[in-house]
N, CA, C and O atoms as a MOPAC input file, in Angstrom:
PM7 MOZYME 1SCF
protein

 N     13.48600 1     2.15700 1   -27.52400 1
 C     12.58700 1     3.26100 1   -27.27000 1
 C     11.30900 1     2.72400 1   -26.62800 1
 O     10.77200 1     1.70800 1   -27.06900 1
 N     10.82400 1     3.39900 1   -25.59600 1
 C      9.63800 1     2.91900 1   -24.88800 1
 C      8.36800 1     3.46100 1   -25.54400 1
 O      8.39800 1     4.44700 1   -26.28000 1
 N      7.26300 1     2.79500 1   -25.25900 1
 C      5.98300 1     3.20100 1   -25.84000 1
 C      5.44900 1     4.43700 1   -25.12100 1
 O      5.84000 1     4.71300 1   -23.98600 1
 N      4.55300 1     5.18800 1   -25.77800 1
 C      3.96800 1     6.35900 1   -25.12000 1
 C      3.22600 1     5.98700 1   -23.83900 1
 O      3.24200 1     6.74900 1   -22.87200 1
 N      2.57500 1     4.82400 1   -23.82300 1
 C      1.86200 1     4.39300 1   -22.61800 1
 C      2.83800 1     4.15300 1   -21.47900 1
 O      2.57300 1     4.53400 1   -20.33900 1
 N      3.96400 1     3.52400 1   -21.78100 1
 C      4.96700 1     3.27000 1   -20.74700 1
 C      5.52000 1     4.58700 1   -20.21300 1
 O      5.74500 1     4.73100 1   -19.01200 1
 N      5.73500 1     5.54400 1   -21.11000 1
 C      6.23700 1     6.84900 1   -20.67700 1
 C      5.20400 1     7.56800 1   -19.81100 1
 O      5.55500 1     8.16200 1   -18.79100 1
 N      3.93500 1     7.51700 1   -20.21200 1
 C      2.88500 1     8.13800 1   -19.41000 1
 C      2.74600 1     7.45400 1   -18.06300 1
 O      2.55500 1     8.11500 1   -17.04200 1
 N      2.84100 1     6.13100 1   -18.05900 1
 C      2.74100 1     5.38700 1   -16.80600 1
 C      3.88300 1     5.77200 1   -15.87100 1
 O      3.66700 1     5.98400 1   -14.67700 1
 N      5.08000 1     5.86100 1   -16.40400 1
 C      6.22500 1     6.26300 1   -15.59100 1
 C      6.04100 1     7.68200 1   -15.06800 1
 O      6.37000 1     7.97300 1   -13.91800 1
 N      5.51700 1     8.56000 1   -15.91300 1
 C      5.28500 1     9.93700 1   -15.49900 1
 C      4.23200 1    10.01600 1   -14.39200 1
 O      4.41000 1    10.74000 1   -13.41200 1
 N      3.14000 1     9.27400 1   -14.55000 1
 C      2.09400 1     9.27700 1   -13.52900 1
 C      2.61400 1     8.68900 1   -12.22100 1
 O      2.29000 1     9.19400 1   -11.14600 1
 N      3.41000 1     7.63700 1   -12.29900 1
 C      3.99200 1     7.06400 1   -11.09000 1
 C      4.91800 1     8.06400 1   -10.40800 1
 O      4.94600 1     8.16400 1    -9.18200 1
 N      5.66700 1     8.79400 1   -11.20600 1
 C      6.56100 1     9.80100 1   -10.64200 1
 C      5.76100 1    10.90500 1    -9.96400 1
 O      6.10500 1    11.35600 1    -8.87200 1
 N      4.68400 1    11.33700 1   -10.62900 1
 C      3.82500 1    12.36200 1   -10.04300 1
 C      3.19500 1    11.84500 1    -8.76300 1
 O      3.11300 1    12.57100 1    -7.77200 1
 N      2.75100 1    10.59800 1    -8.77500 1
 C      2.13500 1    10.00100 1    -7.60200 1
 C      3.12700 1     9.98800 1    -6.44500 1
 O      2.76900 1    10.31000 1    -5.31200 1
 N      4.35900 1     9.62000 1    -6.72600 1
 C      5.38200 1     9.62000 1    -5.68000 1
 C      5.71700 1    11.03900 1    -5.24200 1
 O      6.10900 1    11.25500 1    -4.09500 1
 N      5.57100 1    11.99800 1    -6.13200 1
 C      5.92500 1    13.36700 1    -5.78200 1
 C      4.85300 1    14.06200 1    -4.96200 1
 O      5.04600 1    15.19800 1    -4.52900 1
 N      3.72200 1    13.39500 1    -4.74000 1
 C      2.73700 1    13.94000 1    -3.80300 1
 C      3.42600 1    14.19000 1    -2.47400 1
 O      3.07400 1    15.10800 1    -1.73400 1
 N      4.39200 1    13.37200 1    -2.19300 1
 C      5.07700 1    13.44600 1    -0.91200 1
 C      6.08000 1    14.59700 1    -0.85400 1
 O      6.91800 1    14.63600 1     0.04700 1
 N      6.00700 1    15.51100 1    -1.77800 1
 C      6.89000 1    16.66300 1    -1.72400 1
 C      8.27800 1    16.38200 1    -2.24200 1
 O      9.24900 1    16.96800 1    -1.76300 1
 N      8.39000 1    15.49400 1    -3.21300 1
 C      9.68100 1    15.21800 1    -3.82200 1
 C     10.38900 1    14.00800 1    -3.26400 1
 O     11.42500 1    13.61100 1    -3.79800 1
 N      9.87200 1    13.40600 1    -2.21200 1
 C     10.52900 1    12.21800 1    -1.69300 1
 C     10.18400 1    11.02500 1    -2.56800 1
 O      9.20100 1    11.04900 1    -3.30800 1
 N     10.98600 1     9.99700 1    -2.48100 1
 C     10.82200 1     8.85400 1    -3.36700 1
 C      9.62500 1     7.98800 1    -2.97500 1
 O      8.94700 1     7.44100 1    -3.84500 1
 N      9.36300 1     7.86300 1    -1.69300 1
 C      8.32700 1     6.95500 1    -1.23200 1
 C      7.17100 1     7.71900 1    -0.60500 1
 O      7.37200 1     8.71300 1     0.09400 1
 N      5.96800 1     7.24600 1    -0.86100 1
 C      4.77200 1     7.88700 1    -0.34100 1
 C      4.74600 1     7.82600 1     1.17900 1
 O      4.17600 1     8.71000 1     1.82000 1
 N      5.35400 1     6.79700 1     1.76900 1
 C      5.36100 1     6.68300 1     3.22600 1
 C      6.17400 1     7.79500 1     3.86900 1
 O      5.89000 1     8.18900 1     5.00000 1
 N      7.18300 1     8.30900 1     3.16400 1
 C      7.94600 1     9.42700 1     3.70200 1
 C      7.05300 1    10.64600 1     3.88700 1
 O      7.22100 1    11.39900 1     4.84700 1
 N      6.10700 1    10.84600 1     2.97700 1
 C      5.26300 1    12.01800 1     3.07000 1
 C      4.27000 1    11.91000 1     4.20900 1
 O      3.83300 1    12.92800 1     4.74500 1
 N      3.90500 1    10.69700 1     4.58700 1
 C      2.96400 1    10.53500 1     5.69000 1
 C      3.55000 1    11.04600 1     6.99400 1
 O      2.81100 1    11.51800 1     7.85800 1
 N      4.85600 1    10.96200 1     7.15000 1
 C      5.48000 1    11.44600 1     8.37300 1
 C      5.82900 1    12.92700 1     8.28900 1
 O      6.12000 1    13.54600 1     9.31300 1
 N      5.80700 1    13.51100 1     7.08600 1
 C      6.20400 1    14.90300 1     6.91500 1
 C      5.03300 1    15.84900 1     6.68300 1
 O      5.20800 1    17.06200 1     6.79200 1
 N      3.85200 1    15.34200 1     6.36800 1
 C      2.69600 1    16.18600 1     6.10300 1
 C      1.59600 1    15.87300 1     7.09800 1
 O      1.56200 1    14.80000 1     7.70100 1
 N      0.68400 1    16.84800 1     7.25800 1
 C     -0.49000 1    16.53900 1     8.06600 1
 C     -1.56100 1    15.93400 1     7.16100 1
 O     -1.42200 1    15.92700 1     5.93800 1
 N     -2.61100 1    15.43400 1     7.76700 1
 C     -3.63500 1    14.69600 1     7.03000 1
 C     -4.32300 1    15.55300 1     5.96700 1
 O     -4.57000 1    15.08300 1     4.85700 1
 N     -4.63000 1    16.79500 1     6.29900 1
 C     -5.34700 1    17.65900 1     5.35300 1
 C     -4.50600 1    17.99500 1     4.12000 1
 O     -5.01100 1    17.96900 1     2.99700 1
 N     -3.23200 1    18.30800 1     4.32700 1
 C     -2.38900 1    18.63700 1     3.16700 1
 C     -2.13700 1    17.39700 1     2.31100 1
 O     -2.06500 1    17.49300 1     1.08600 1
 N     -2.00200 1    16.23400 1     2.95300 1
 C     -1.80900 1    14.99800 1     2.19300 1
 C     -3.05800 1    14.68300 1     1.37400 1
 O     -2.95200 1    14.30900 1     0.20600 1
 N     -4.24100 1    14.82900 1     1.97400 1
 C     -5.49500 1    14.59400 1     1.25700 1
 C     -5.63900 1    15.57500 1     0.09500 1
 O     -6.10300 1    15.19700 1    -0.98100 1
 N     -5.24900 1    16.81900 1     0.30400 1
 C     -5.29500 1    17.80600 1    -0.77300 1
 C     -4.36200 1    17.45100 1    -1.91600 1
 O     -4.70500 1    17.62800 1    -3.08500 1
 N     -3.18700 1    16.95200 1    -1.57800 1
 C     -2.23500 1    16.53500 1    -2.61200 1
 C     -2.78700 1    15.37500 1    -3.43200 1
 O     -2.62300 1    15.33000 1    -4.65100 1
 N     -3.44000 1    14.44300 1    -2.75400 1
 C     -4.00900 1    13.30000 1    -3.46600 1
 C     -5.14500 1    13.74300 1    -4.38300 1
 O     -5.25300 1    13.27300 1    -5.51600 1
 N     -5.99400 1    14.65000 1    -3.89300 1
 C     -7.09900 1    15.15000 1    -4.72400 1
 C     -6.57600 1    15.90400 1    -5.94300 1
 O     -7.11400 1    15.76200 1    -7.04100 1
 N     -5.53500 1    16.70200 1    -5.75200 1
 C     -4.94500 1    17.43500 1    -6.87500 1
 C     -4.35000 1    16.46800 1    -7.89300 1
 O     -4.50400 1    16.65900 1    -9.10000 1
 N     -3.67300 1    15.43100 1    -7.40800 1
 C     -3.10400 1    14.43400 1    -8.30600 1
 C     -4.20400 1    13.72500 1    -9.07600 1
 O     -4.08300 1    13.51300 1   -10.28200 1
 N     -5.28200 1    13.35600 1    -8.38400 1
 C     -6.39000 1    12.65500 1    -9.03400 1
 C     -7.03800 1    13.53700 1   -10.09000 1
 O     -7.39200 1    13.05500 1   -11.16600 1
 N     -7.19600 1    14.81600 1    -9.79600 1
 C     -7.77200 1    15.72600 1   -10.78000 1
 C     -6.92800 1    15.83700 1   -12.03400 1
 O     -7.45800 1    15.93900 1   -13.14100 1
 N     -5.62500 1    15.81800 1   -11.86400 1
 C     -4.72800 1    15.94300 1   -13.01500 1
 C     -4.65900 1    14.65800 1   -13.82900 1
 O     -4.54800 1    14.71600 1   -15.05400 1
 N     -4.72100 1    13.49900 1   -13.17600 1
 C     -4.49300 1    12.22200 1   -13.84600 1
 C     -5.73800 1    11.36200 1   -13.96200 1
 O     -5.62600 1    10.15600 1   -14.18600 1
 N     -6.92400 1    11.94500 1   -13.81700 1
 C     -8.16300 1    11.17600 1   -13.83600 1
 C     -8.35900 1    10.42400 1   -15.15500 1
 O     -8.69800 1     9.24100 1   -15.14300 1
 N     -8.15400 1    11.08200 1   -16.26600 1
 C     -8.32400 1    10.41800 1   -17.56800 1
 C     -7.33300 1     9.26500 1   -17.72800 1
 O     -7.67100 1     8.21200 1   -18.26900 1
 N     -6.12500 1     9.47600 1   -17.25600 1
 C     -5.10800 1     8.43100 1   -17.33100 1
 C     -5.51500 1     7.21800 1   -16.50300 1
 O     -5.31800 1     6.07900 1   -16.92700 1
 N     -6.08200 1     7.45900 1   -15.32300 1
 C     -6.51600 1     6.36000 1   -14.46400 1
 C     -7.68500 1     5.58700 1   -15.05300 1
 O     -7.86100 1     4.40600 1   -14.75700 1
 N     -8.48700 1     6.24800 1   -15.88800 1
 C     -9.67700 1     5.60900 1   -16.45100 1
 C     -9.42400 1     4.92300 1   -17.78700 1
 O    -10.35400 1     4.37600 1   -18.38000 1
 N     -8.19000 1     4.93900 1   -18.27200 1
 C     -7.89300 1     4.27900 1   -19.54100 1
 C     -8.17800 1     2.79100 1   -19.44500 1
 O     -7.87900 1     2.14700 1   -18.44000 1
 N     -8.75800 1     2.26300 1   -20.50300 1
 C     -9.11000 1     0.84500 1   -20.54800 1
 C     -8.37600 1     0.14400 1   -21.67800 1
 O     -8.05800 1     0.74000 1   -22.70600 1
 N     -8.12100 1    -1.12000 1   -21.46100 1
 C     -7.57500 1    -1.98500 1   -22.49500 1
 C     -8.64600 1    -3.00900 1   -22.82300 1
 O     -9.20100 1    -3.64900 1   -21.93000 1
 N     -8.93200 1    -3.16000 1   -24.10200 1
 C     -9.99800 1    -4.07300 1   -24.52100 1
 C     -9.39900 1    -5.36400 1   -25.06000 1
 O     -8.35300 1    -5.36300 1   -25.70800 1
 N    -10.08500 1    -6.46000 1   -24.77800 1
 C     -9.69400 1    -7.76200 1   -25.30500 1
 C    -10.02400 1    -7.80400 1   -26.79700 1
 O    -10.69400 1    -6.91000 1   -27.31400 1
 N     -9.56000 1    -8.82500 1   -27.47200 1
 C     -9.77100 1    -8.94800 1   -28.91200 1
 C    -11.26000 1    -9.00300 1   -29.26600 1
 O    -11.65100 1    -8.54800 1   -30.34100 1
 N    -12.08900 1    -9.54800 1   -28.38700 1
 C    -13.52100 1    -9.64400 1   -28.68800 1
 C    -14.25300 1    -8.31000 1   -28.49300 1
 O    -15.43200 1    -8.19800 1   -28.82800 1
 N    -13.55900 1    -7.30200 1   -27.95300 1
 C    -14.09600 1    -5.94900 1   -27.72500 1
 C    -15.25700 1    -5.92700 1   -26.72200 1
 O    -15.88100 1    -4.88300 1   -26.53700 1
 N    -15.55100 1    -7.04200 1   -26.08500 1
 C    -16.59200 1    -7.05200 1   -25.06200 1
 C    -15.99300 1    -6.98700 1   -23.66400 1
 O    -16.61000 1    -6.44200 1   -22.75000 1
 N    -14.81900 1    -7.52700 1   -23.49600 1
 C    -14.17400 1    -7.56300 1   -22.19500 1
 C    -13.08700 1    -6.49200 1   -22.13500 1
 O    -12.38200 1    -6.24900 1   -23.11400 1
 N    -12.96800 1    -5.87700 1   -21.00700 1
 C    -11.95100 1    -4.84400 1   -20.82900 1
 C    -11.43900 1    -4.87300 1   -19.39800 1
 O    -12.03500 1    -5.49100 1   -18.51600 1
 N    -10.32400 1    -4.19300 1   -19.18800 1
 C     -9.74800 1    -4.00900 1   -17.86400 1
 C     -9.05100 1    -2.66800 1   -17.87400 1
 O     -8.70500 1    -2.13500 1   -18.92800 1
 N     -8.85000 1    -2.13100 1   -16.68000 1
 C     -8.14300 1    -0.85800 1   -16.59000 1
 C     -6.68300 1    -1.08300 1   -16.94300 1
 O     -6.05500 1    -2.03600 1   -16.48200 1
 N     -6.16100 1    -0.19600 1   -17.76000 1
 C     -4.79800 1    -0.33000 1   -18.25000 1
 C     -3.77600 1    -0.19600 1   -17.12900 1
 O     -2.77500 1    -0.91200 1   -17.11000 1
 N     -4.01700 1     0.69500 1   -16.21700 1
 C     -3.03800 1     1.00000 1   -15.16400 1
 C     -3.55200 1     0.47900 1   -13.82300 1
 O     -3.79500 1     1.25100 1   -12.89600 1
 N     -3.71200 1    -0.82900 1   -13.73800 1
 C     -4.30700 1    -1.45500 1   -12.55500 1
 C     -3.52400 1    -1.19400 1   -11.27600 1
 O     -4.11600 1    -0.87900 1   -10.24300 1
 N     -2.23300 1    -1.31800 1   -11.33100 1
 C     -1.42100 1    -1.15100 1   -10.11900 1
 C     -1.46600 1     0.27900 1    -9.60900 1
 O     -1.52300 1     0.51200 1    -8.40200 1
 N     -1.44000 1     1.22900 1   -10.52000 1
 C     -1.52600 1     2.63500 1   -10.13000 1
 C     -2.89200 1     2.93900 1    -9.53200 1
 O     -2.99100 1     3.65700 1    -8.53700 1
 N     -3.95500 1     2.38900 1   -10.14200 1
 C     -5.30000 1     2.56800 1    -9.61000 1
 C     -5.42400 1     1.93900 1    -8.22200 1
 O     -6.04600 1     2.50700 1    -7.32500 1
 N     -4.82300 1     0.76300 1    -8.06100 1
 C     -4.89100 1     0.08100 1    -6.77100 1
 C     -4.18500 1     0.89100 1    -5.68200 1
 O     -4.68500 1     0.99400 1    -4.56200 1
 N     -3.04200 1     1.45700 1    -6.00500 1
 C     -2.31600 1     2.27300 1    -5.03100 1
 C     -3.12300 1     3.51700 1    -4.67000 1
 O     -3.22500 1     3.87900 1    -3.49800 1
 N     -3.68900 1     4.16200 1    -5.67100 1
 C     -4.50700 1     5.35200 1    -5.43100 1
 C     -5.72400 1     5.01100 1    -4.57000 1
 O     -6.02700 1     5.71300 1    -3.60500 1
 N     -6.41000 1     3.93800 1    -4.92400 1
 C     -7.60200 1     3.55200 1    -4.16100 1
 C     -7.25100 1     3.16700 1    -2.72800 1
 O     -7.99900 1     3.47300 1    -1.80000 1
 N     -6.13100 1     2.50400 1    -2.54900 1
 C     -5.70200 1     2.13600 1    -1.20600 1
 C     -5.48800 1     3.38100 1    -0.34600 1
 O     -5.90300 1     3.42500 1     0.81200 1
 N     -4.84000 1     4.38600 1    -0.92300 1
 C     -4.63200 1     5.62300 1    -0.17000 1
 C     -5.95300 1     6.30300 1     0.16200 1
 O     -6.14700 1     6.76200 1     1.28700 1
 N     -6.85800 1     6.37100 1    -0.79900 1
 C     -8.15100 1     7.02200 1    -0.56500 1
 C     -8.96800 1     6.26000 1     0.47200 1
 O     -9.63000 1     6.87400 1     1.30900 1
 N     -8.93000 1     4.94600 1     0.42500 1
 C     -9.69200 1     4.12600 1     1.36100 1
 C     -9.14000 1     4.24400 1     2.77500 1
 O     -9.90400 1     4.31800 1     3.73800 1
 N     -7.82500 1     4.26200 1     2.90200 1
 C     -7.20000 1     4.26500 1     4.21700 1
 C     -6.92500 1     5.64800 1     4.77900 1
 O     -6.51400 1     5.76600 1     5.93400 1
 N     -7.13700 1     6.68300 1     4.00700 1
 C     -6.84300 1     8.03700 1     4.47000 1
 C     -7.70200 1     8.46800 1     5.65100 1
 O     -7.16000 1     9.06700 1     6.57900 1
 N     -9.00300 1     8.20500 1     5.67800 1
 C     -9.81300 1     8.72400 1     6.77700 1
 C     -9.39000 1     8.25500 1     8.16700 1
 O     -9.46600 1     9.03100 1     9.11900 1
 N     -8.95700 1     7.03100 1     8.30500 1
 C     -8.59700 1     6.60900 1     9.66000 1
 C     -7.20000 1     6.00700 1     9.78800 1
 O     -6.37200 1     6.57900 1    10.49600 1
 N     -6.90100 1     4.89900 1     9.15000 1
 C     -5.66700 1     4.19900 1     9.52400 1
 C     -4.36000 1     4.92500 1     9.23100 1
 O     -3.40200 1     4.77500 1     9.98900 1
 N     -4.29100 1     5.69900 1     8.16800 1
 C     -2.99300 1     6.25600 1     7.78600 1
 C     -2.42300 1     7.22700 1     8.81900 1
 O     -1.21100 1     7.25300 1     9.03400 1
 N     -3.26400 1     8.01300 1     9.44800 1
 C     -2.77700 1     9.00500 1    10.39600 1
 C     -3.20200 1     8.70300 1    11.82800 1
 O     -3.17500 1     9.59200 1    12.67900 1
 N     -3.59300 1     7.46300 1    12.10400 1
 C     -4.04700 1     7.12700 1    13.44900 1
 C     -2.92300 1     7.24600 1    14.48000 1
 O     -3.19000 1     7.49600 1    15.65500 1
 N     -1.67900 1     7.07200 1    14.05900 1
 C     -0.57300 1     7.20700 1    15.00000 1
 C     -0.43000 1     8.64000 1    15.48600 1
 O      0.13900 1     8.87200 1    16.55200 1
 N     -0.93300 1     9.60400 1    14.73000 1
 C     -0.91100 1    11.00100 1    15.16700 1
 C     -2.15700 1    11.36700 1    15.95800 1
 O     -2.09000 1    12.16000 1    16.89700 1
 N     -3.29400 1    10.79400 1    15.58100 1
 C     -4.55500 1    11.13700 1    16.25400 1
 C     -4.59600 1    10.58300 1    17.67100 1
 O     -5.20500 1    11.18500 1    18.55500 1
 N     -3.95500 1     9.44600 1    17.89000 1
 C     -4.00000 1     8.77700 1    19.19000 1
 C     -2.58200 1     8.60300 1    19.73300 1
 O     -2.10100 1     7.48000 1    19.88200 1
 N     -1.93400 1     9.69700 1    20.01900 1
 C     -0.54300 1     9.64300 1    20.48500 1
 C     -0.40900 1     8.90300 1    21.82000 1
 O      0.63600 1     8.31800 1    22.10700 1
 N     -1.46400 1     8.93200 1    22.62800 1
 C     -1.40800 1     8.27200 1    23.93700 1
 C     -1.26600 1     6.75500 1    23.82000 1
 O     -0.86200 1     6.09800 1    24.78000 1
 N     -1.59400 1     6.19000 1    22.64900 1
 C     -1.48200 1     4.74500 1    22.44400 1
 C     -0.08400 1     4.31400 1    21.99500 1
 O      0.20100 1     3.12000 1    21.91200 1
 N      0.78400 1     5.28200 1    21.70500 1
 C      2.15300 1     5.00300 1    21.24900 1
 C      2.17700 1     4.08100 1    20.04100 1
 O      2.93200 1     3.11000 1    20.01500 1
 N      1.35600 1     4.37700 1    19.04300 1
 C      1.30400 1     3.59300 1    17.81600 1
 C      2.49700 1     3.98300 1    16.94700 1
 O      2.69200 1     5.17000 1    16.68600 1
 N      3.29900 1     3.02500 1    16.49100 1
 C      4.42200 1     3.38900 1    15.61400 1
 C      3.91500 1     3.86500 1    14.25300 1
 O      2.82900 1     3.48000 1    13.81900 1
 N      4.69800 1     4.69700 1    13.58900 1
 C      4.26800 1     5.21100 1    12.28500 1
 C      4.58500 1     4.25400 1    11.14600 1
 O      4.23800 1     4.53700 1     9.99900 1
 N      5.22900 1     3.13800 1    11.42500 1
 C      5.45200 1     2.08800 1    10.42600 1
 C      5.05900 1     0.74900 1    11.03000 1
 O      4.83400 1     0.64600 1    12.23600 1
 N      4.97900 1    -0.25900 1    10.19900 1
 C      4.65000 1    -1.59800 1    10.69600 1
 C      5.86800 1    -2.51800 1    10.63200 1
 O      5.72100 1    -3.73500 1    10.52600 1
 N      7.05700 1    -1.94600 1    10.69400 1
 C      8.28000 1    -2.74800 1    10.57300 1
 C      8.38700 1    -3.81500 1    11.65700 1
 O      8.74800 1    -4.95500 1    11.36500 1
 N      8.07800 1    -3.46200 1    12.90000 1
 C      8.21000 1    -4.44900 1    13.97500 1
 C      7.19800 1    -5.57700 1    13.79400 1
 O      7.49600 1    -6.73700 1    14.08100 1
 N      6.01300 1    -5.23800 1    13.32200 1
 C      4.99900 1    -6.25800 1    13.07600 1
 C      5.42500 1    -7.18600 1    11.93900 1
 O      5.26100 1    -8.40200 1    12.03300 1
 N      5.96900 1    -6.61500 1    10.87300 1
 C      6.46300 1    -7.42600 1     9.75700 1
 C      7.59000 1    -8.34000 1    10.20800 1
 O      7.66400 1    -9.49100 1     9.77900 1
 N      8.46400 1    -7.84100 1    11.06500 1
 C      9.54700 1    -8.67300 1    11.58500 1
 C      9.02100 1    -9.83000 1    12.40900 1
 O      9.55100 1   -10.94000 1    12.34400 1
 N      7.98600 1    -9.57400 1    13.18100 1
 C      7.39100 1   -10.63000 1    13.99700 1
 C      6.74000 1   -11.69300 1    13.11500 1
 O      6.89400 1   -12.88900 1    13.35800 1
 N      6.00600 1   -11.24600 1    12.08200 1
 C      5.40100 1   -12.20700 1    11.15600 1
 C      6.47900 1   -13.01100 1    10.43500 1
 O      6.29800 1   -14.19900 1    10.16800 1
 N      7.58900 1   -12.36800 1    10.12200 1
 C      8.69600 1   -13.07200 1     9.46900 1
 C      9.22000 1   -14.18500 1    10.36700 1
 O      9.54700 1   -15.27300 1     9.89100 1
 N      9.29800 1   -13.91100 1    11.66400 1
 C      9.74200 1   -14.93400 1    12.61800 1
 C      8.76700 1   -16.11100 1    12.62900 1
 O      9.19600 1   -17.26400 1    12.62100 1
 N      7.47700 1   -15.83700 1    12.64600 1
 C      6.47300 1   -16.90900 1    12.64500 1
 C      6.57900 1   -17.73000 1    11.36200 1
 O      6.53700 1   -18.96000 1    11.40600 1
 N      6.71700 1   -17.05900 1    10.22700 1
 C      6.84600 1   -17.77700 1     8.95200 1
 C      8.08500 1   -18.65700 1     8.93600 1
 O      8.05300 1   -19.78300 1     8.43900 1
 N      9.18300 1   -18.13300 1     9.48600 1
 C     10.42200 1   -18.91100 1     9.51300 1
 C     10.24900 1   -20.16500 1    10.37300 1
 O     10.69400 1   -21.24900 1     9.99400 1
 N      9.60300 1   -20.01300 1    11.52700 1
 C      9.37200 1   -21.17900 1    12.38100 1
 C      8.47100 1   -22.19800 1    11.68800 1
 O      8.69600 1   -23.40300 1    11.79500 1
 N      7.45700 1   -21.71900 1    10.98200 1
 C      6.57000 1   -22.63200 1    10.26500 1
 C      7.30400 1   -23.32900 1     9.12100 1
 O      7.05600 1   -24.50300 1     8.84800 1
 N      8.19800 1   -22.61500 1     8.45800 1
 C      8.96600 1   -23.22800 1     7.37300 1
 C      9.93400 1   -24.28500 1     7.91000 1
 O     10.19500 1   -25.28800 1     7.24600 1
 N     10.46500 1   -24.05500 1     9.11400 1
 C     11.35200 1   -25.04800 1     9.72200 1
 C     10.61000 1   -26.33400 1    10.03300 1
 O     11.21200 1   -27.40600 1    10.09800 1
 N      9.30800 1   -26.23000 1    10.22600 1
 C      8.48000 1   -27.39200 1    10.54200 1
 C      7.42400 1   -27.56200 1     9.45400 1
 O      6.23000 1   -27.62300 1     9.74600 1
 N      7.85900 1   -27.63600 1     8.22200 1
 C      6.94000 1   -27.61200 1     7.08300 1
 C      6.06400 1   -28.85700 1     6.95300 1
 O      5.10000 1   -28.82500 1     6.18900 1
 N      6.34400 1   -29.92100 1     7.64300 1
 C      5.55100 1   -31.13100 1     7.52500 1
 C      4.37900 1   -31.20900 1     8.49800 1
 O      3.68700 1   -32.22600 1     8.54800 1
 N      4.15000 1   -30.16200 1     9.26100 1
 C      3.08400 1   -30.20100 1    10.25900 1
 C      1.70500 1   -30.15300 1     9.60700 1
 O      1.49500 1   -29.50100 1     8.58400 1
 N      0.79200 1   -30.85500 1    10.22800 1
 C     -0.59400 1   -30.77800 1     9.78500 1
 C     -1.16300 1   -29.41800 1    10.19000 1
 O     -0.60000 1   -28.71700 1    11.03100 1
 N     -2.27800 1   -29.06700 1     9.57700 1
 C     -2.86500 1   -27.74100 1     9.80000 1
 C     -3.14600 1   -27.47200 1    11.28400 1
 O     -2.78200 1   -26.40900 1    11.78800 1
 N     -3.77500 1   -28.39900 1    11.98400 1
 C     -4.11800 1   -28.16000 1    13.38200 1
 C     -2.87400 1   -28.01000 1    14.24100 1
 O     -2.88000 1   -27.27100 1    15.22500 1
 N     -1.79400 1   -28.71800 1    13.86800 1
 C     -0.54800 1   -28.61700 1    14.61800 1
 C      0.11700 1   -27.25700 1    14.35700 1
 O      0.71900 1   -26.66700 1    15.25400 1
 N     -0.00300 1   -26.76700 1    13.10600 1
 C      0.52100 1   -25.42400 1    12.78700 1
 C     -0.20900 1   -24.36800 1    13.59300 1
 O      0.40800 1   -23.43100 1    14.10000 1
 N     -1.53700 1   -24.51700 1    13.71400 1
 C     -2.31900 1   -23.57300 1    14.51600 1
 C     -1.85400 1   -23.59100 1    15.97400 1
 O     -1.75500 1   -22.54300 1    16.61100 1
 N     -1.57100 1   -24.78300 1    16.49400 1
 C     -1.07600 1   -24.87500 1    17.86300 1
 C      0.27600 1   -24.18700 1    18.01000 1
 O      0.53100 1   -23.51800 1    19.01100 1
 N      1.14300 1   -24.35200 1    17.00900 1
 C      2.45600 1   -23.70400 1    17.03300 1
 C      2.29800 1   -22.18200 1    17.03100 1
 O      2.96800 1   -21.48600 1    17.79400 1
 N      1.41600 1   -21.66800 1    16.17700 1
 C      1.19000 1   -20.22700 1    16.11800 1
 C      0.63200 1   -19.71500 1    17.44000 1
 O      1.06100 1   -18.67300 1    17.93600 1
 N     -0.31600 1   -20.44000 1    18.00700 1
 C     -0.88700 1   -20.04200 1    19.29900 1
 C      0.19500 1   -20.01400 1    20.37800 1
 O      0.22200 1   -19.10800 1    21.21100 1
 N      1.08200 1   -21.00400 1    20.36200 1
 C      2.16300 1   -21.04900 1    21.35400 1
 C      3.10500 1   -19.86500 1    21.18100 1
 O      3.54300 1   -19.27100 1    22.16700 1
 N      3.41900 1   -19.51900 1    19.94000 1
 C      4.31400 1   -18.38300 1    19.67400 1
 C      3.67000 1   -17.09000 1    20.14000 1
 O      4.31800 1   -16.26100 1    20.77900 1
 N      2.38900 1   -16.91600 1    19.81900 1
 C      1.69300 1   -15.68600 1    20.17900 1
 C      1.48300 1   -15.57800 1    21.69900 1
 O      1.51500 1   -14.47700 1    22.25000 1
 N      1.27400 1   -16.68400 1    22.35600 1
 C      1.06300 1   -16.63100 1    23.80800 1
 C      2.37200 1   -16.36700 1    24.56400 1
 O      2.34500 1   -15.86400 1    25.68700 1
 N      3.51200 1   -16.70100 1    23.95700 1
 C      4.80800 1   -16.44500 1    24.58500 1
 C      5.30800 1   -15.03000 1    24.34200 1
 O      6.28300 1   -14.60300 1    24.96100 1
 N      4.65000 1   -14.29500 1    23.44600 1
 C      5.13400 1   -12.95300 1    23.11000 1
 C      4.86200 1   -11.99000 1    24.25300 1
 O      3.87800 1   -12.14000 1    24.97600 1
 N      5.73700 1   -10.99700 1    24.41900 1
 C      5.57400 1   -10.02900 1    25.51500 1
 C      4.40100 1    -9.10000 1    25.27900 1
 O      4.12700 1    -8.22900 1    26.10500 1

């Protein structure tokens, strides 16, 4: 049997994911909603779960504390911080042909990491030269 905190955490995470209109991932909702409705959904979620987000866990000395639901708070804060510009910039500036995901960028970074791992004995300045060479050869 799980603890009440674990059940509440799971419930809040489910609610947070359901901001997207029932889809499993919050990124799905970014492509299906406009900025104003998404911001409204986040504000409504925050209003409902504000006390839950502010729960604290205290250390044994009762002087030190931390937020109990750090990961949930971090996800919420990330959305609030990035909502004004970066999250919907692909819609605001359609003429720039910005993709709505960063998959191609992640794939490119994965290629650079793989090349660096293949040459793991390189000194720092040599690694920088390798990265510069890779980036200068890119289309």
